[in-house]
C-alpha positions, 0 to 999 in steps of 0.5 A: 074773722075766724082766720084771724079768731084761729091766728090769735088763739095760736099765738096764745097757746104758744105763749102760754106753752112758752111760760109754762116751759120758764116756770117748771124751771126753764127745762131742767127738771131733773137731777142729770140736767142740773148736773148737766147744767153745773158741769156747762157752768164750771167748764163752759168757754165762754162765760160771763157773770155779773155778781151784785151784794147789798149788806148792811152792818152795824145796825143798818148804819152801814151800807155797802154794795159790792159789785163783781164783773167776770169774763172767761175765755178759753178759747182765746185763753183770756180771763178779766174780772173787776171788782167794785165795792163802795161803802155808805153810811147812815146819810147815804155819804159814800165813806169809802170806796175800793177796786181790783182788777185781775186780767189773766192771759195765755199765751203758748205754755206762758201764763201772765197774771194781771192785778191792780188794786185801788183805793179811794181812785188812787193811781196805781199801776199793775203788779204782774207775774209769769209763770211757764208749764210744761204743755198748752194743756196743763197752761189751760187747766192753770187759766181754768183754775183762776175762773174756778176761784170765782166760783167758789168766791161767789158760791157757785161751786157747790149747788146740789140739786138734792137741796132745792124744790121747785116752787114757782117756777125757780128752784128753792133753799131755805134754811137757818145758818147762824141765827140767820134765815137764808134763801136760796132761789135758782132759775134756768134756761136752755139748760142753763144756770142763768140766775141765782138769787140768795138772802140772809136775815135774822130771825123774827124779833132778833135784835139783829137787823143787818142783812145780805142780799146778791143777786148773780146773772150768769151769760154764757157769752164772752166778750173782753177788752184788754186793759190798759197800760198793761206795759206799764206794770211792776213785774215780780 
């Protein structure tokens, strides 16, 4: 009985220690560790970013959901991004839907870039461009630039350690921007940035009641399936 109790106490201690590590920012505690995590985000070989934005406008009579998935694998020379935007009116009726897709593929020193913009589920073909570079390293650098453009789009390209404070297990930053209260919350795991939460809403008492909420999840792995109908693309 005492032996069983000892085992239980050891398990509880391990769990408590694990939770304590999580509460301390996911083992990122110094500026050096922070910068290493950001470097991993910017220059990782395989990444998947899931982005979800909920935004109200026109005094909350319109609500828009903007969802992205960006998958990137520099070892295979591939990037795939898809966006789904849906807007609803006050009664929850879908009033607009837009989808955007990008597929970038590297073959030796040639970079092929396919894009497709779909409105209201209309059937459209891919549009494609191709460019050859002087070397494979130059072509890979261009592919990395394509991925970096999404980091910039999601405001993940300039997160500075000194702007945040560790509170309740999350790195947080709050400030007033254009008369709106904004809040950033970041969490790390295994020395890597894994979640970002952002909120923006007007100050209390303001006549503007609209808001924006963003949640981002980052995984350091990638599974990319080649889109269909690329062979029917319109080449520019």
